[in-house]
C-alpha positions as CSV (number, residue, x, y, z in Angstrom):
1,M,176.3,243.0,118.9
2,A,178.4,244.0,121.9
3,R,177.7,242.1,125.2
4,P,176.8,244.3,128.2
5,A,179.6,244.7,130.7
6,P,179.3,242.5,133.7
7,I,178.2,244.0,137.0
8,L,181.2,244.2,139.3
9,F,179.8,243.6,142.7
10,A,183.0,244.1,144.7
11,P,183.5,247.7,143.6
12,I,179.9,248.4,144.3
13,L,179.9,246.9,147.8
14,F,183.2,248.5,148.8
15,A,182.5,251.9,147.4
16,A,181.3,253.1,150.8
17,P,181.8,251.7,154.3
18,H,178.1,251.1,155.0
19,R,177.2,249.1,151.8
20,L,178.5,245.6,152.5
21,A,177.9,246.0,156.3
22,F,174.3,247.0,155.9
23,L,173.7,244.3,153.3
24,A,175.1,241.6,155.6
25,G,173.2,243.0,158.6
26,S,169.9,243.0,156.6
27,L,170.4,239.5,155.3
28,G,171.4,238.3,158.8
29,L,168.3,239.9,160.3
30,A,166.0,238.4,157.7
31,T,167.6,235.0,158.4
32,M,167.1,235.4,162.1
33,A,163.5,236.6,161.6
34,L,162.8,233.3,159.8
35,W,164.9,230.9,161.9
36,W,163.7,232.1,165.4
37,P,159.9,231.8,164.7
38,M,160.5,228.3,163.3
39,Q,162.2,227.4,166.5
40,L,159.4,228.8,168.6
41,A,156.8,227.0,166.4
42,A,158.5,223.7,166.9
43,L,158.7,224.3,170.7
44,H,155.2,225.5,171.3
45,F,153.1,224.1,168.4
46,G,154.8,220.8,167.6
47,W,156.0,221.9,164.1
48,P,158.9,220.0,162.6
49,K,162.1,220.7,164.4
50,L,165.1,222.2,162.7
51,P,168.4,220.2,163.0
52,A,169.9,220.8,166.4
53,G,173.4,220.3,167.8
54,S,174.6,220.3,171.4
55,L,174.1,224.1,171.7
56,P,170.4,225.0,172.5
57,A,168.9,227.4,170.0
58,A,167.5,229.6,172.9
59,L,171.1,230.3,174.0
60,L,172.3,231.4,170.5
61,H,169.5,233.8,169.7
62,A,170.5,236.7,171.9
63,P,174.3,236.7,171.2
64,A,173.7,236.3,167.4
65,L,171.5,239.4,167.4
66,L,173.4,241.5,169.9
67,L,177.0,240.7,168.7
68,Q,176.7,239.7,165.1
69,I,173.7,241.2,163.3
70,Y,173.3,244.6,165.1
71,P,177.1,245.3,165.0
72,A,177.0,245.1,161.2
73,F,174.7,248.1,161.1
74,I,176.6,249.8,163.8
75,F,180.0,249.4,162.2
76,G,178.6,250.3,158.8
77,F,177.3,253.6,160.3
78,L,180.3,254.5,162.5
79,L,182.9,253.7,159.8
80,T,181.1,256.3,157.7
81,V,180.5,259.1,160.2
82,F,183.5,258.8,162.5
83,P,185.8,260.8,160.2
84,R,183.0,263.3,159.4
85,W,182.3,264.0,163.0
86,M,186.0,265.0,163.4
87,G,186.7,266.6,160.0
88,Q,189.0,263.8,158.9
89,P,189.2,262.2,155.4
90,D,186.7,259.4,154.7
91,L,188.0,255.9,155.2
92,I,189.0,253.9,152.1
93,A,188.1,250.3,151.2
94,R,191.5,249.0,152.4
95,Q,190.6,250.3,155.9
96,F,186.9,249.4,156.2
97,G,186.8,246.4,153.9
98,P,188.3,243.8,156.3
99,V,185.7,244.9,159.0
100,S,182.7,244.7,156.7
101,G,183.9,241.6,155.0
102,G,184.8,239.8,158.2
103,L,181.5,240.5,159.8
104,A,179.7,239.3,156.6
105,I,181.7,236.0,156.6
106,G,181.3,235.5,160.3
107,M,177.5,235.9,160.1
108,T,177.3,233.6,157.1
109,V,179.2,230.8,158.8
110,S,177.1,231.2,162.0
111,A,173.9,231.1,159.9
112,I,175.0,227.8,158.4
113,S,175.3,226.4,162.0
114,L,171.9,227.7,163.0
115,W,170.2,226.0,160.1
116,T,172.1,222.8,160.1
117,G,172.6,222.2,163.8
118,A,176.4,221.9,163.4
119,D,178.3,223.1,166.4
120,T,181.7,223.9,164.9
121,P,180.6,226.6,162.4
122,V,179.0,228.8,165.0
123,R,182.2,228.8,167.0
124,I,184.2,229.7,163.9
125,G,181.6,232.4,162.9
126,F,181.8,234.2,166.2
127,L,185.6,234.1,166.2
128,I,185.7,235.6,162.7
129,C,183.4,238.3,163.8
130,A,185.6,239.0,166.9
131,A,188.7,239.3,164.6
132,A,186.8,241.7,162.3
133,W,185.6,243.7,165.3
134,A,189.2,244.1,166.6
135,I,190.2,245.4,163.2
136,G,187.3,247.9,163.3
137,L,188.5,249.1,166.7
138,V,192.0,249.7,165.4
139,V,190.6,251.7,162.4
140,L,188.2,253.8,164.4
141,G,190.8,254.3,167.1
142,A,193.2,255.7,164.5
143,V,190.6,258.3,163.5
144,V,190.3,259.4,167.1
145,R,194.1,259.6,167.5
146,A,194.4,261.7,164.3
147,N,191.8,264.1,165.6
148,R,193.8,264.4,168.9
149,R,197.1,265.0,167.1
150,S,195.4,267.7,164.9
151,G,194.8,269.8,168.1
152,K,191.0,269.8,167.6
153,P,188.7,269.6,170.7
154,P,187.9,266.0,171.6
155,C,184.8,264.5,170.0
156,W,183.0,263.0,173.0
157,H,180.5,261.2,170.8
158,A,183.3,259.3,169.0
159,V,185.0,258.6,172.4
160,S,181.7,257.3,173.8
161,A,181.0,255.1,170.8
162,L,184.6,253.7,170.8
163,A,184.3,252.8,174.5
164,A,181.0,251.0,173.8
165,L,182.6,249.1,170.9
166,T,185.5,248.1,173.1
167,I,183.1,246.7,175.8
168,G,181.2,245.0,173.0
169,L,184.3,243.2,171.8
170,G,184.8,242.0,175.4
171,A,181.2,240.7,175.4
172,L,181.8,238.9,172.1
173,L,185.0,237.3,173.5
174,L,183.0,236.1,176.5
175,V,180.5,234.5,174.2
176,C,183.3,232.9,172.2
177,A,184.7,231.5,175.4
178,F,181.3,230.1,176.3
179,L,181.0,228.4,172.9
180,I,184.3,226.7,173.4
181,A,184.2,226.0,177.2
182,G,180.5,225.6,177.8
183,D,180.3,227.7,181.0
184,P,176.9,229.3,181.0
185,R,178.1,232.2,183.3
186,L,180.3,233.4,180.4
187,L,177.2,233.6,178.1
188,R,175.2,235.5,180.7
189,W,178.1,238.0,181.3
190,G,178.5,238.4,177.5
191,N,174.7,239.1,177.0
192,V,174.6,241.6,179.9
193,L,177.7,243.5,178.6
194,G,176.5,243.2,175.0
195,L,173.2,244.9,175.7
196,N,174.1,247.4,178.5
197,G,177.7,248.2,177.7
198,F,177.5,248.1,173.9
199,I,174.1,248.3,172.2
200,L,172.5,250.8,174.6
201,P,175.4,253.3,174.9
202,V,175.9,253.2,171.1
203,F,172.2,253.9,170.5
204,L,172.0,256.7,173.1
205,T,175.3,258.2,171.9
206,V,174.3,258.3,168.3
207,A,170.8,259.6,169.1
208,H,172.4,262.3,171.3
209,R,174.5,263.3,168.3
210,M,172.2,262.9,165.3
211,V,168.6,263.7,166.4
212,P,169.3,267.3,167.3
213,F,171.5,267.6,164.2
214,F,168.8,266.5,161.9
215,A,166.1,268.5,163.6
216,G,168.2,271.7,163.5
217,N,168.5,271.3,159.7
218,V,164.8,270.8,158.9
219,V,162.9,272.6,161.6
220,K,162.9,276.4,161.5
221,G,164.0,278.0,164.7
222,Y,164.8,274.7,166.3
223,Q,167.1,274.9,169.4
224,S,169.6,272.0,169.4
225,W,170.2,270.5,172.9
226,R,172.9,267.9,173.5
227,P,175.0,268.7,176.6
228,D,178.1,266.6,177.2
229,W,177.1,266.0,180.8
230,L,174.1,263.9,179.6
231,L,176.5,261.4,178.0
232,A,178.4,261.1,181.3
233,A,175.2,260.6,183.2
234,V,174.0,257.9,180.7
235,W,177.3,256.0,181.1
236,A,177.2,256.2,184.9
237,L,173.7,254.8,184.9
238,L,174.5,252.1,182.4
239,A,177.5,251.1,184.6
240,A,175.2,250.9,187.6
241,R,172.8,248.7,185.6
242,I,175.6,246.4,184.5
243,A,176.8,246.1,188.1
244,G,173.2,245.3,189.3
245,E,172.7,242.7,186.6
246,L,176.1,241.0,187.1
247,A,176.0,241.0,190.9
248,L,172.3,240.0,191.0
249,V,171.2,243.1,192.9
250,P,167.8,243.9,191.5
251,A,167.4,247.2,193.5
252,L,170.5,248.6,191.9
253,S,169.4,247.6,188.4
254,A,166.0,249.1,189.1
255,L,167.4,252.4,190.3
256,A,169.7,252.6,187.3
257,C,166.8,251.9,184.9
258,A,164.7,254.6,186.6
259,G,167.6,257.1,186.1
260,L,167.8,256.0,182.4
261,T,164.1,256.5,182.1
262,A,164.5,260.1,183.4
263,C,167.5,260.8,181.1
264,S,165.9,259.4,177.9
265,G,162.6,261.0,178.8
266,L,164.3,264.4,179.1
267,M,166.1,263.8,175.8
268,A,162.8,263.0,174.0
269,W,161.0,266.1,175.6
270,K,163.9,268.4,174.7
271,W,164.2,267.1,171.2
272,W,160.6,267.1,170.3
273,P,159.9,269.8,167.7
274,R,157.5,272.4,168.9
275,G,156.2,273.1,165.4
276,P,155.7,271.5,162.0
277,A,158.3,268.9,161.2
278,P,159.0,266.5,158.3
279,G,157.7,263.0,158.6
280,L,161.2,261.5,158.6
281,L,162.1,263.5,161.7
282,Q,158.8,262.5,163.3
283,V,159.7,258.9,162.8
284,L,163.1,259.4,164.5
285,I,161.4,261.2,167.5
286,W,158.7,258.6,167.9
287,G,161.3,255.8,167.5
288,F,163.4,257.3,170.3
289,A,160.3,257.8,172.5
290,W,160.3,254.0,173.0
291,A,163.6,254.4,175.0
292,P,162.0,255.9,178.2
293,L,159.1,253.5,177.9
294,G,161.5,250.5,177.6
295,F,163.6,251.7,180.5
296,S,160.5,252.2,182.7
297,L,159.3,248.7,182.0
298,A,162.8,247.4,182.8
299,A,162.7,249.4,186.1
300,M,159.3,247.9,187.0
301,A,160.5,244.4,186.2
302,S,163.6,244.9,188.4
303,F,161.5,246.2,191.2
304,G,159.6,242.9,191.1
305,L,156.5,243.7,189.0
306,P,155.7,240.4,187.2
307,L,155.7,241.6,183.5
308,G,156.7,238.2,182.1
309,L,159.2,237.6,179.4
């Protein structure tokens, strides 16, 4: 009797840019979702403590989420859609494989550190992720350059996402420097840039591109609305928020958050379907509706309203 052929995981995982990246991000998120509550339970309820090194767990939680786990999903998505946004050929495994593989290895090494308390693996893990990130910038940048050489109009969504990824790499390098040198200012700068210069602009850019696109395909008579000036306004407000956070000027940060509340609120109102819509689109719209709510809470906190952590 013939034996069944073995499952070849490598061809499956590298058949498309998102597969390994999404798998690594999902496993990393699940690991973090278990590790962090255990840390909180040990801190507040006296549960057994996990092994700890010289780096406090509270300082590793934010950079691990912002600059390791979420980027796996972001790169998996952008490595897929970048060429399609600009009518370029899909990327092949030789191009996206080092990015997805490097992020997966970096997160795995860092996870070992989180659970064992060893300091060296977390440094190595973040450095591996930084190397993979840099390769990803080269790959995506080549797609943008190919689009420019082809004489097509610039794809501002791709330019915006690439700018955010570049800032994100700077934030990751700041965190790497903190892990090596121990200067807490580097960690703070990395977290501020990682959230406001990377995560938020990628989220708002992709929503600006994709939500009207999906809605226009499934809602009859839907009028797509995604003006380019809105991307410029979002970037200006995010830059103001970064300046306010880094310079410790709460008023500037609050005004920027108020502006982002207005912009994201306008986006949600304009994108909301005025008639029947599939449930999947409703999920997207309701999910985005948290953006103006979140920015409004951030504005109130920056204005001094005691909202707590």
